[in-house]
C-alpha angles and dihedrals in degrees: 000000000000124000111291107266093209143352092271092067092054092041089056090051090049094048092048097049108023096093094052094044089051092050089050091051093049091050092050105033107016131251095283092062100033098091092053092048092050093048092050092046095055091043088058089045091055093049094045099034092132091059094056109110115239113252094010103074096133098055089046092051092047090050089054091048090050091054092046091053094047095045101042104037128053118242092239093053094047093047092049095048095043096047090050090048094053094044088052090053090051093047092049091058110093114225098235104123141024093250092051093047090050091052090051091051091050092051091049090049092049090054089056095052126091120267092251092053092048091049098054092044097049095043087064103031102035106022093041096224125154117243089254093053092043090051088054090054095053094038103243138109121275094247091051091049092051091053091050090047092052093051093046091052091052092051091047091052092052093045092048091049090052091049091053096049111106115239110245113235116251112266114253111228114237115257114271113261113236124205115244113266114257124206113223112225112258112251116217115208113227113262113257126200110230114215115251113267092226110034114215116268115259116247116247112242116256111254 
């Protein structure tokens, strides 16, 4: 693309891609950081408008957003915010139907995956990119991306299955068996004759 001739050209690019860039930022950095990521991404797009490939603006913009996220926010912060975001999505889903419960399990499983696994999965499923365009975003070849996608799908399947498994209730130990009460035979102390308190007076001898 050439330099934007006027603000309308850039405004059209922004209007066409803002929603999807924002969704990408939310899925990678959380809602609290998404606005900053989007603003920085389109600032870079304005400055480097001539480098944007014709007909592939979205993958290019997502690649810029990816770099912004990785450069500006620490891994620990992003992981914490994003995991909390996805668990909130799962918790906000009422468990009223099988499809809804499945969606909740998938979101919970996604939150447990690595950042790289989440990225390749959501680029296809949420951002709607082709494997070729998604590979351009993450900076790898299409075959390499397909291998990563296959492995991430397997890990997601296992994590979702674990999230759907009911937790078995803790086993209640059987009541302790008590020995029957035994009554000890009463022991009767031998009778003892107590000495009289006042012994009888001795008779005087007959004189």
